[in-house]
HTML snippet that shows the backbone in 3Dmol.js (N, CA, C, O; Angstrom):
<script src="https://3Dmol.org/build/3Dmol-min.js"></script>
<div id="view" style="width:600px;height:400px;position:relative"></div>
<script>
const pdb = `
ATOM      1  N   MET A   1       3.741  52.208   6.939  1.00  0.00           N
ATOM      2  CA  MET A   1       2.698  53.291   6.166  1.00  0.00           C
ATOM      3  C   MET A   1       3.438  54.069   5.458  1.00  0.00           C
ATOM      4  O   MET A   1       2.856  54.357   4.412  1.00  0.00           O
ATOM      5  N   LEU A   2       4.483  54.554   5.550  1.00  0.00           N
ATOM      6  CA  LEU A   2       5.823  55.095   4.398  1.00  0.00           C
ATOM      7  C   LEU A   2       5.880  54.025   3.288  1.00  0.00           C
ATOM      8  O   LEU A   2       5.562  54.214   2.114  1.00  0.00           O
ATOM      9  N   LYS A   3       6.264  53.048   3.746  1.00  0.00           N
ATOM     10  CA  LYS A   3       6.525  51.978   2.189  1.00  0.00           C
ATOM     11  C   LYS A   3       5.230  51.992   1.444  1.00  0.00           C
ATOM     12  O   LYS A   3       5.232  52.350   0.266  1.00  0.00           O
ATOM     13  N   VAL A   4       4.006  51.592   2.100  1.00  0.00           N
ATOM     14  CA  VAL A   4       2.564  52.064   1.256  1.00  0.00           C
ATOM     15  C   VAL A   4       2.494  53.094   0.194  1.00  0.00           C
ATOM     16  O   VAL A   4       2.205  52.945  -0.993  1.00  0.00           O
ATOM     17  N   CYS A   5       2.831  54.225   0.878  1.00  0.00           N
ATOM     18  CA  CYS A   5       2.792  55.538   0.507  1.00  0.00           C
ATOM     19  C   CYS A   5       3.712  55.297  -0.675  1.00  0.00           C
ATOM     20  O   CYS A   5       3.255  55.128  -1.806  1.00  0.00           O
ATOM     21  N   PHE A   6       5.225  55.280  -0.364  1.00  0.00           N
ATOM     22  CA  PHE A   6       6.144  54.975  -1.748  1.00  0.00           C
ATOM     23  C   PHE A   6       5.493  54.282  -2.437  1.00  0.00           C
ATOM     24  O   PHE A   6       5.111  54.896  -3.433  1.00  0.00           O
ATOM     25  N   VAL A   7       5.042  52.880  -2.382  1.00  0.00           N
ATOM     26  CA  VAL A   7       4.525  52.136  -3.482  1.00  0.00           C
ATOM     27  C   VAL A   7       3.293  53.008  -4.335  1.00  0.00           C
ATOM     28  O   VAL A   7       3.242  52.961  -5.564  1.00  0.00           O
ATOM     29  N   PHE A   8       2.433  53.708  -3.615  1.00  0.00           N
ATOM     30  CA  PHE A   8       1.499  53.842  -4.551  1.00  0.00           C
ATOM     31  C   PHE A   8       2.012  55.446  -5.404  1.00  0.00           C
ATOM     32  O   PHE A   8       1.554  55.883  -6.460  1.00  0.00           O
ATOM     33  N   LEU A   9       2.886  55.948  -4.687  1.00  0.00           N
ATOM     34  CA  LEU A   9       3.420  57.379  -5.159  1.00  0.00           C
ATOM     35  C   LEU A   9       4.454  56.587  -6.759  1.00  0.00           C
ATOM     36  O   LEU A   9       4.464  57.090  -7.883  1.00  0.00           O
ATOM     37  N   SER A  10       4.955  55.716  -6.476  1.00  0.00           N
ATOM     38  CA  SER A  10       5.817  55.075  -7.330  1.00  0.00           C
ATOM     39  C   SER A  10       4.987  54.571  -8.639  1.00  0.00           C
ATOM     40  O   SER A  10       5.274  54.828  -9.809  1.00  0.00           O
ATOM     41  N   ALA A  11       3.995  53.865  -8.213  1.00  0.00           N
ATOM     42  CA  ALA A  11       2.758  53.251  -9.328  1.00  0.00           C
ATOM     43  C   ALA A  11       2.456  54.511 -10.151  1.00  0.00           C
ATOM     44  O   ALA A  11       2.531  54.485 -11.379  1.00  0.00           O
ATOM     45  N   LEU A  12       2.064  55.781  -9.364  1.00  0.00           N
ATOM     46  CA  LEU A  12       1.451  56.829 -10.025  1.00  0.00           C
ATOM     47  C   LEU A  12       2.278  57.308 -11.046  1.00  0.00           C
ATOM     48  O   LEU A  12       2.031  57.315 -12.252  1.00  0.00           O
ATOM     49  N   LEU A  13       3.343  57.734 -10.432  1.00  0.00           N
ATOM     50  CA  LEU A  13       4.847  58.133 -11.129  1.00  0.00           C
ATOM     51  C   LEU A  13       4.959  57.460 -12.749  1.00  0.00           C
ATOM     52  O   LEU A  13       4.789  58.014 -13.835  1.00  0.00           O
ATOM     53  N   LEU A  14       5.371  55.814 -12.358  1.00  0.00           N
ATOM     54  CA  LEU A  14       5.108  55.095 -13.379  1.00  0.00           C
ATOM     55  C   LEU A  14       4.046  55.418 -14.534  1.00  0.00           C
ATOM     56  O   LEU A  14       4.346  55.616 -15.712  1.00  0.00           O
ATOM     57  N   ALA A  15       2.664  55.440 -13.958  1.00  0.00           N
ATOM     58  CA  ALA A  15       1.499  55.330 -15.015  1.00  0.00           C
ATOM     59  C   ALA A  15       1.446  56.957 -15.702  1.00  0.00           C
ATOM     60  O   ALA A  15       0.949  57.211 -16.799  1.00  0.00           O
ATOM     61  N   PHE A  16       1.953  57.765 -14.960  1.00  0.00           N
ATOM     62  CA  PHE A  16       2.493  59.254 -15.645  1.00  0.00           C
ATOM     63  C   PHE A  16       3.391  59.062 -16.504  1.00  0.00           C
ATOM     64  O   PHE A  16       3.153  59.529 -17.618  1.00  0.00           O
ATOM     65  N   LEU A  17       4.438  58.478 -16.348  1.00  0.00           N
ATOM     66  CA  LEU A  17       5.598  58.519 -17.186  1.00  0.00           C
ATOM     67  C   LEU A  17       5.084  57.823 -18.696  1.00  0.00           C
ATOM     68  O   LEU A  17       5.306  58.325 -19.797  1.00  0.00           O
ATOM     69  N   ALA A  18       4.511  56.828 -18.497  1.00  0.00           N
ATOM     70  CA  ALA A  18       3.925  55.903 -19.678  1.00  0.00           C
ATOM     71  C   ALA A  18       2.824  56.495 -20.372  1.00  0.00           C
ATOM     72  O   ALA A  18       2.413  56.016 -21.429  1.00  0.00           O
ATOM     73  N   ALA A  19       2.299  57.554 -19.816  1.00  0.00           N
ATOM     74  CA  ALA A  19       0.987  58.324 -20.445  1.00  0.00           C
ATOM     75  C   ALA A  19       1.464  59.637 -21.136  1.00  0.00           C
ATOM     76  O   ALA A  19       1.120  60.153 -22.200  1.00  0.00           O
ATOM     77  N   GLN A  20       2.536  60.079 -20.010  1.00  0.00           N
ATOM     78  CA  GLN A  20       2.675  61.714 -20.683  1.00  0.00           C
ATOM     79  C   GLN A  20       4.029  61.459 -21.405  1.00  0.00           C
ATOM     80  O   GLN A  20       4.076  61.717 -22.608  1.00  0.00           O
ATOM     81  N   VAL A  21       5.223  60.938 -20.727  1.00  0.00           N
ATOM     82  CA  VAL A  21       6.378  61.274 -21.137  1.00  0.00           C
ATOM     83  C   VAL A  21       6.736  60.524 -22.426  1.00  0.00           C
ATOM     84  O   VAL A  21       7.497  61.082 -23.218  1.00  0.00           O
ATOM     85  N   LEU A  22       6.265  59.342 -22.693  1.00  0.00           N
ATOM     86  CA  LEU A  22       6.766  58.237 -23.605  1.00  0.00           C
ATOM     87  C   LEU A  22       5.610  58.929 -24.746  1.00  0.00           C
ATOM     88  O   LEU A  22       5.927  58.795 -25.928  1.00  0.00           O
ATOM     89  N   ALA A  23       4.421  59.588 -24.483  1.00  0.00           N
ATOM     90  CA  ALA A  23       3.300  59.814 -25.375  1.00  0.00           C
ATOM     91  C   ALA A  23       2.911  58.524 -26.271  1.00  0.00           C
ATOM     92  O   ALA A  23       3.229  58.431 -27.457  1.00  0.00           O
ATOM     93  N   ILE A  24       2.266  57.651 -25.642  1.00  0.00           N
ATOM     94  CA  ILE A  24       2.084  56.481 -26.155  1.00  0.00           C
ATOM     95  C   ILE A  24       0.926  56.699 -27.260  1.00  0.00           C
ATOM     96  O   ILE A  24       0.008  57.330 -26.734  1.00  0.00           O
ATOM     97  N   PRO A  25       0.677  56.418 -28.497  1.00  0.00           N
ATOM     98  CA  PRO A  25      -0.235  56.930 -29.282  1.00  0.00           C
ATOM     99  C   PRO A  25      -1.232  55.728 -29.288  1.00  0.00           C
ATOM    100  O   PRO A  25      -2.363  55.914 -28.839  1.00  0.00           O
ATOM    101  N   ASN A  26      -0.915  54.661 -29.713  1.00  0.00           N
ATOM    102  CA  ASN A  26      -1.478  53.160 -29.974  1.00  0.00           C
ATOM    103  C   ASN A  26      -1.254  52.337 -28.996  1.00  0.00           C
ATOM    104  O   ASN A  26      -1.671  51.206 -29.248  1.00  0.00           O
ATOM    105  N   VAL A  27      -0.640  52.481 -27.726  1.00  0.00           N
ATOM    106  CA  VAL A  27      -0.736  51.558 -26.630  1.00  0.00           C
ATOM    107  C   VAL A  27      -1.309  52.389 -25.654  1.00  0.00           C
ATOM    108  O   VAL A  27      -1.109  53.603 -25.622  1.00  0.00           O
ATOM    109  N   SER A  28      -2.071  51.727 -24.792  1.00  0.00           N
ATOM    110  CA  SER A  28      -2.739  52.499 -23.759  1.00  0.00           C
ATOM    111  C   SER A  28      -1.664  52.610 -22.527  1.00  0.00           C
ATOM    112  O   SER A  28      -0.687  51.889 -22.328  1.00  0.00           O
ATOM    113  N   ALA A  29      -2.134  53.731 -21.756  1.00  0.00           N
ATOM    114  CA  ALA A  29      -1.105  53.871 -20.648  1.00  0.00           C
ATOM    115  C   ALA A  29      -0.716  52.513 -19.782  1.00  0.00           C
ATOM    116  O   ALA A  29       0.462  52.229 -19.564  1.00  0.00           O
ATOM    117  N   GLN A  30      -1.604  51.858 -19.399  1.00  0.00           N
ATOM    118  CA  GLN A  30      -1.207  50.926 -18.614  1.00  0.00           C
ATOM    119  C   GLN A  30      -0.423  49.784 -19.172  1.00  0.00           C
ATOM    120  O   GLN A  30       0.286  49.034 -18.501  1.00  0.00           O
ATOM    121  N   GLN A  31      -0.629  49.716 -20.563  1.00  0.00           N
ATOM    122  CA  GLN A  31       0.655  48.710 -21.463  1.00  0.00           C
ATOM    123  C   GLN A  31       1.472  49.617 -21.135  1.00  0.00           C
ATOM    124  O   GLN A  31       2.090  49.360 -20.102  1.00  0.00           O
ATOM    125  N   GLY A  32       1.730  50.657 -21.659  1.00  0.00           N
ATOM    126  CA  GLY A  32       3.187  51.176 -21.309  1.00  0.00           C
ATOM    127  C   GLY A  32       3.620  51.087 -20.053  1.00  0.00           C
ATOM    128  O   GLY A  32       4.826  50.923 -19.867  1.00  0.00           O
ATOM    129  N   HIS A  33       2.826  51.166 -19.077  1.00  0.00           N
ATOM    130  CA  HIS A  33       3.371  51.348 -17.668  1.00  0.00           C
ATOM    131  C   HIS A  33       4.018  49.895 -17.194  1.00  0.00           C
ATOM    132  O   HIS A  33       5.074  49.643 -16.614  1.00  0.00           O
ATOM    133  N   ASP A  34       2.883  48.992 -17.711  1.00  0.00           N
ATOM    134  CA  ASP A  34       3.638  47.377 -17.341  1.00  0.00           C
ATOM    135  C   ASP A  34       5.018  46.854 -18.342  1.00  0.00           C
ATOM    136  O   ASP A  34       5.763  45.899 -18.126  1.00  0.00           O
ATOM    137  N   ALA A  35       5.049  47.701 -19.334  1.00  0.00           N
ATOM    138  CA  ALA A  35       6.208  47.087 -20.107  1.00  0.00           C
ATOM    139  C   ALA A  35       7.587  47.755 -19.619  1.00  0.00           C
ATOM    140  O   ALA A  35       8.679  47.330 -19.995  1.00  0.00           O
ATOM    141  N   CYS A  36       7.471  48.553 -18.978  1.00  0.00           N
ATOM    142  CA  CYS A  36       8.538  49.554 -18.377  1.00  0.00           C
ATOM    143  C   CYS A  36       8.701  49.188 -16.971  1.00  0.00           C
ATOM    144  O   CYS A  36       9.821  48.882 -16.562  1.00  0.00           O
ATOM    145  N   ALA A  37       7.807  49.191 -16.286  1.00  0.00           N
ATOM    146  CA  ALA A  37       7.779  49.584 -14.593  1.00  0.00           C
ATOM    147  C   ALA A  37       8.842  48.641 -13.998  1.00  0.00           C
ATOM    148  O   ALA A  37       9.446  49.029 -12.998  1.00  0.00           O
ATOM    149  N   ARG A  38       9.151  47.308 -14.584  1.00  0.00           N
ATOM    150  CA  ARG A  38      10.355  46.621 -14.169  1.00  0.00           C
ATOM    151  C   ARG A  38      11.352  47.002 -14.479  1.00  0.00           C
ATOM    152  O   ARG A  38      12.277  46.593 -13.777  1.00  0.00           O
ATOM    153  N   ASP A  39      11.622  47.684 -15.312  1.00  0.00           N
ATOM    154  CA  ASP A  39      13.104  48.553 -15.719  1.00  0.00           C
ATOM    155  C   ASP A  39      13.034  49.509 -14.971  1.00  0.00           C
ATOM    156  O   ASP A  39      14.075  49.816 -14.389  1.00  0.00           O
ATOM    157  N   VAL A  40      12.108  50.115 -14.781  1.00  0.00           N
ATOM    158  CA  VAL A  40      12.158  51.810 -14.000  1.00  0.00           C
ATOM    159  C   VAL A  40      12.954  51.073 -12.802  1.00  0.00           C
ATOM    160  O   VAL A  40      14.153  51.091 -12.524  1.00  0.00           O
ATOM    161  N   SER A  41      11.650  50.294 -12.071  1.00  0.00           N
ATOM    162  CA  SER A  41      12.144  49.600 -10.638  1.00  0.00           C
ATOM    163  C   SER A  41      13.646  48.938 -10.902  1.00  0.00           C
ATOM    164  O   SER A  41      14.230  48.861  -9.821  1.00  0.00           O
ATOM    165  N   ARG A  42      14.246  48.566 -11.718  1.00  0.00           N
ATOM    166  CA  ARG A  42      15.382  47.959 -11.697  1.00  0.00           C
ATOM    167  C   ARG A  42      16.509  48.896 -11.603  1.00  0.00           C
ATOM    168  O   ARG A  42      17.273  48.930 -10.639  1.00  0.00           O
ATOM    169  N   PHE A  43      16.593  49.694 -12.688  1.00  0.00           N
ATOM    170  CA  PHE A  43      17.306  50.595 -13.386  1.00  0.00           C
ATOM    171  C   PHE A  43      17.530  51.898 -12.930  1.00  0.00           C
ATOM    172  O   PHE A  43      18.640  52.417 -12.811  1.00  0.00           O
ATOM    173  N   CYS A  44      16.119  52.577 -12.598  1.00  0.00           N
ATOM    174  CA  CYS A  44      16.069  54.307 -12.037  1.00  0.00           C
ATOM    175  C   CYS A  44      14.931  54.332 -10.917  1.00  0.00           C
ATOM    176  O   CYS A  44      13.943  55.065 -10.871  1.00  0.00           O
ATOM    177  N   ARG A  45      15.350  53.295  -9.992  1.00  0.00           N
ATOM    178  CA  ARG A  45      14.753  53.660  -8.694  1.00  0.00           C
ATOM    179  C   ARG A  45      14.966  54.769  -8.086  1.00  0.00           C
ATOM    180  O   ARG A  45      14.144  55.567  -7.635  1.00  0.00           O
ATOM    181  N   ALA A  46      16.416  54.814  -8.081  1.00  0.00           N
ATOM    182  CA  ALA A  46      16.759  56.327  -7.350  1.00  0.00           C
ATOM    183  C   ALA A  46      16.565  57.188  -8.220  1.00  0.00           C
ATOM    184  O   ALA A  46      17.290  58.108  -7.841  1.00  0.00           O
ATOM    185  N   LYS A  47      16.016  57.549  -9.241  1.00  0.00           N
ATOM    186  CA  LYS A  47      15.526  58.662  -9.971  1.00  0.00           C
ATOM    187  C   LYS A  47      14.263  58.825 -10.287  1.00  0.00           C
ATOM    188  O   LYS A  47      13.890  59.529 -11.226  1.00  0.00           O
ATOM    189  N   MET A  48      13.311  58.015  -9.324  1.00  0.00           N
ATOM    190  CA  MET A  48      12.141  58.401  -9.698  1.00  0.00           C
ATOM    191  C   MET A  48      11.312  59.359  -9.338  1.00  0.00           C
ATOM    192  O   MET A  48      10.160  59.544  -9.732  1.00  0.00           O
ATOM    193  N   ASN A  49      12.133  60.159  -8.332  1.00  0.00           N
ATOM    194  CA  ASN A  49      11.261  61.329  -7.423  1.00  0.00           C
ATOM    195  C   ASN A  49      12.256  62.465  -8.086  1.00  0.00           C
ATOM    196  O   ASN A  49      12.459  63.506  -7.461  1.00  0.00           O
ATOM    197  N   ASP A  50      12.858  62.242  -9.343  1.00  0.00           N
ATOM    198  CA  ASP A  50      13.566  63.453 -10.050  1.00  0.00           C
ATOM    199  C   ASP A  50      12.618  64.010 -11.254  1.00  0.00           C
ATOM    200  O   ASP A  50      13.001  64.972 -11.919  1.00  0.00           O
ATOM    201  N   GLY A  51      11.555  63.471 -11.474  1.00  0.00           N
ATOM    202  CA  GLY A  51      10.844  64.135 -12.808  1.00  0.00           C
ATOM    203  C   GLY A  51      10.908  62.748 -13.624  1.00  0.00           C
ATOM    204  O   GLY A  51      11.530  61.709 -13.400  1.00  0.00           O
ATOM    205  N   ASP A  52      10.188  63.056 -14.467  1.00  0.00           N
ATOM    206  CA  ASP A  52       9.452  61.819 -15.753  1.00  0.00           C
ATOM    207  C   ASP A  52      11.135  62.339 -16.846  1.00  0.00           C
ATOM    208  O   ASP A  52      12.142  61.669 -17.079  1.00  0.00           O
ATOM    209  N   SER A  53      10.881  63.328 -17.139  1.00  0.00           N
ATOM    210  CA  SER A  53      12.271  63.276 -18.089  1.00  0.00           C
ATOM    211  C   SER A  53      13.620  62.840 -17.433  1.00  0.00           C
ATOM    212  O   SER A  53      14.586  62.488 -18.110  1.00  0.00           O
ATOM    213  N   VAL A  54      13.619  62.882 -16.248  1.00  0.00           N
ATOM    214  CA  VAL A  54      14.695  62.556 -15.980  1.00  0.00           C
ATOM    215  C   VAL A  54      14.762  60.605 -15.942  1.00  0.00           C
ATOM    216  O   VAL A  54      15.695  59.864 -16.249  1.00  0.00           O
ATOM    217  N   VAL A  55      13.510  60.307 -15.489  1.00  0.00           N
ATOM    218  CA  VAL A  55      13.413  58.865 -15.496  1.00  0.00           C
ATOM    219  C   VAL A  55      13.786  58.137 -16.899  1.00  0.00           C
ATOM    220  O   VAL A  55      14.501  57.153 -17.092  1.00  0.00           O
ATOM    221  N   LEU A  56      13.121  58.886 -17.745  1.00  0.00           N
ATOM    222  CA  LEU A  56      13.152  58.558 -19.318  1.00  0.00           C
ATOM    223  C   LEU A  56      14.570  58.778 -19.858  1.00  0.00           C
ATOM    224  O   LEU A  56      14.862  58.035 -20.795  1.00  0.00           O
ATOM    225  N   GLU A  57      15.376  59.519 -19.518  1.00  0.00           N
ATOM    226  CA  GLU A  57      16.774  59.696 -20.155  1.00  0.00           C
ATOM    227  C   GLU A  57      17.715  58.123 -19.067  1.00  0.00           C
ATOM    228  O   GLU A  57      18.633  57.391 -19.434  1.00  0.00           O
ATOM    229  N   CYS A  58      17.057  58.150 -17.914  1.00  0.00           N
ATOM    230  CA  CYS A  58      17.906  57.325 -16.985  1.00  0.00           C
ATOM    231  C   CYS A  58      17.601  55.334 -18.245  1.00  0.00           C
ATOM    232  O   CYS A  58      18.497  54.522 -18.478  1.00  0.00           O
ATOM    233  N   LEU A  59      16.246  55.235 -18.676  1.00  0.00           N
ATOM    234  CA  LEU A  59      16.036  54.180 -19.053  1.00  0.00           C
ATOM    235  C   LEU A  59      16.852  54.367 -20.396  1.00  0.00           C
ATOM    236  O   LEU A  59      17.401  53.347 -20.814  1.00  0.00           O
ATOM    237  N   LYS A  60      16.992  55.417 -21.060  1.00  0.00           N
ATOM    238  CA  LYS A  60      17.807  55.267 -22.495  1.00  0.00           C
ATOM    239  C   LYS A  60      19.073  55.070 -22.180  1.00  0.00           C
ATOM    240  O   LYS A  60      19.724  54.577 -23.102  1.00  0.00           O
ATOM    241  N   GLN A  61      19.726  55.305 -21.086  1.00  0.00           N
ATOM    242  CA  GLN A  61      21.295  54.962 -20.687  1.00  0.00           C
ATOM    243  C   GLN A  61      21.012  53.741 -20.362  1.00  0.00           C
ATOM    244  O   GLN A  61      22.039  53.072 -20.242  1.00  0.00           O
ATOM    245  N   HIS A  62      20.092  53.185 -20.175  1.00  0.00           N
ATOM    246  CA  HIS A  62      20.347  51.518 -19.984  1.00  0.00           C
ATOM    247  C   HIS A  62      19.535  50.845 -20.972  1.00  0.00           C
ATOM    248  O   HIS A  62      18.720  49.971 -20.674  1.00  0.00           O
ATOM    249  N   ARG A  63      19.714  51.176 -21.929  1.00  0.00           N
ATOM    250  CA  ARG A  63      19.083  51.062 -23.177  1.00  0.00           C
ATOM    251  C   ARG A  63      19.320  49.418 -23.561  1.00  0.00           C
ATOM    252  O   ARG A  63      18.380  48.772 -24.023  1.00  0.00           O
ATOM    253  N   THR A  64      20.366  48.929 -23.381  1.00  0.00           N
ATOM    254  CA  THR A  64      21.012  47.870 -23.587  1.00  0.00           C
ATOM    255  C   THR A  64      20.377  46.737 -22.810  1.00  0.00           C
ATOM    256  O   THR A  64      20.040  45.664 -23.312  1.00  0.00           O
ATOM    257  N   ARG A  65      20.265  47.022 -21.736  1.00  0.00           N
ATOM    258  CA  ARG A  65      19.549  46.222 -20.319  1.00  0.00           C
ATOM    259  C   ARG A  65      18.154  46.074 -20.806  1.00  0.00           C
ATOM    260  O   ARG A  65      17.783  44.907 -20.931  1.00  0.00           O
ATOM    261  N   LEU A  66      17.508  46.779 -21.034  1.00  0.00           N
ATOM    262  CA  LEU A  66      15.999  46.994 -21.095  1.00  0.00           C
ATOM    263  C   LEU A  66      15.316  45.592 -21.555  1.00  0.00           C
ATOM    264  O   LEU A  66      15.811  44.823 -22.379  1.00  0.00           O
ATOM    265  N   SER A  67      14.051  45.400 -20.848  1.00  0.00           N
ATOM    266  CA  SER A  67      13.312  44.115 -21.616  1.00  0.00           C
ATOM    267  C   SER A  67      13.043  44.591 -22.607  1.00  0.00           C
ATOM    268  O   SER A  67      12.889  45.798 -22.793  1.00  0.00           O
ATOM    269  N   LYS A  68      12.904  43.431 -23.687  1.00  0.00           N
ATOM    270  CA  LYS A  68      12.391  44.131 -25.076  1.00  0.00           C
ATOM    271  C   LYS A  68      11.087  44.732 -25.395  1.00  0.00           C
ATOM    272  O   LYS A  68      10.950  45.376 -26.435  1.00  0.00           O
ATOM    273  N   ALA A  69       9.776  44.501 -24.272  1.00  0.00           N
ATOM    274  CA  ALA A  69       8.737  45.334 -24.214  1.00  0.00           C
ATOM    275  C   ALA A  69       9.037  46.919 -24.320  1.00  0.00           C
ATOM    276  O   ALA A  69       8.594  47.840 -25.006  1.00  0.00           O
ATOM    277  N   CYS A  70       9.961  46.789 -23.349  1.00  0.00           N
ATOM    278  CA  CYS A  70      10.301  48.433 -22.739  1.00  0.00           C
ATOM    279  C   CYS A  70      10.819  48.942 -23.841  1.00  0.00           C
ATOM    280  O   CYS A  70      10.274  49.967 -24.250  1.00  0.00           O
ATOM    281  N   ASP A  71      11.852  48.462 -24.536  1.00  0.00           N
ATOM    282  CA  ASP A  71      12.268  48.856 -25.600  1.00  0.00           C
ATOM    283  C   ASP A  71      11.581  48.978 -26.713  1.00  0.00           C
ATOM    284  O   ASP A  71      12.157  49.659 -27.561  1.00  0.00           O
ATOM    285  N   LYS A  72      10.622  48.589 -26.992  1.00  0.00           N
ATOM    286  CA  LYS A  72       9.944  48.505 -28.159  1.00  0.00           C
ATOM    287  C   LYS A  72       8.875  49.724 -27.850  1.00  0.00           C
ATOM    288  O   LYS A  72       8.322  50.461 -28.667  1.00  0.00           O
ATOM    289  N   VAL A  73       8.780  49.706 -26.660  1.00  0.00           N
ATOM    290  CA  VAL A  73       7.712  50.925 -26.404  1.00  0.00           C
ATOM    291  C   VAL A  73       8.368  52.447 -26.574  1.00  0.00           C
ATOM    292  O   VAL A  73       7.787  53.405 -27.084  1.00  0.00           O
ATOM    293  N   LEU A  74       9.692  52.441 -26.036  1.00  0.00           N
ATOM    294  CA  LEU A  74      10.929  53.433 -26.409  1.00  0.00           C
ATOM    295  C   LEU A  74      10.777  53.742 -27.874  1.00  0.00           C
ATOM    296  O   LEU A  74      10.474  54.763 -28.491  1.00  0.00           O
ATOM    297  N   THR A  75      11.087  52.516 -28.220  1.00  0.00           N
ATOM    298  CA  THR A  75      10.965  52.607 -29.769  1.00  0.00           C
ATOM    299  C   THR A  75      10.182  53.286 -30.579  1.00  0.00           C
ATOM    300  O   THR A  75      10.505  54.224 -31.308  1.00  0.00           O
ATOM    301  N   ASP A  76       8.895  52.685 -30.410  1.00  0.00           N
ATOM    302  CA  ASP A  76       7.679  52.917 -31.452  1.00  0.00           C
ATOM    303  C   ASP A  76       7.348  54.580 -31.011  1.00  0.00           C
ATOM    304  O   ASP A  76       6.629  55.296 -31.708  1.00  0.00           O
ATOM    305  N   ASN A  77       7.915  54.983 -29.907  1.00  0.00           N
ATOM    306  CA  ASN A  77       7.369  56.501 -29.508  1.00  0.00           C
ATOM    307  C   ASN A  77       9.030  57.372 -29.726  1.00  0.00           C
ATOM    308  O   ASN A  77       9.256  58.361 -29.030  1.00  0.00           O
ATOM    309  N   GLY A  78       9.818  56.997 -30.486  1.00  0.00           N
ATOM    310  CA  GLY A  78      10.695  57.807 -31.032  1.00  0.00           C
ATOM    311  C   GLY A  78      11.858  58.244 -30.191  1.00  0.00           C
ATOM    312  O   GLY A  78      12.640  59.118 -30.563  1.00  0.00           O
ATOM    313  N   GLN A  79      11.961  57.528 -28.898  1.00  0.00           N
ATOM    314  CA  GLN A  79      12.818  57.548 -28.241  1.00  0.00           C
ATOM    315  C   GLN A  79      14.093  56.801 -27.925  1.00  0.00           C
ATOM    316  O   GLN A  79      14.837  57.201 -27.030  1.00  0.00           O
TER     317      GLN A  79
END
`;
const viewer = $3Dmol.createViewer("view");
viewer.addModel(pdb, "pdb");
viewer.setStyle({}, {cartoon: {color: "spectrum"}});
viewer.zoomTo();
viewer.render();
</script>
């Protein structure tokens, strides 16, 4: 039960990250989420509960290792 709750909250946080922190003007929140979800899970899982700005900074710190799609979302949004 706890694992299911964690997965749900993680997905919710990632959707919020894509919609709010990245402020994606021309890309739907779902597309932004899809582009960076794997990268957040791989590189920033330990920071997911620390707030969206912390996750964004974590993604920036791992910039050279991000997927092309996630890197593009960040670049397209001035990050």
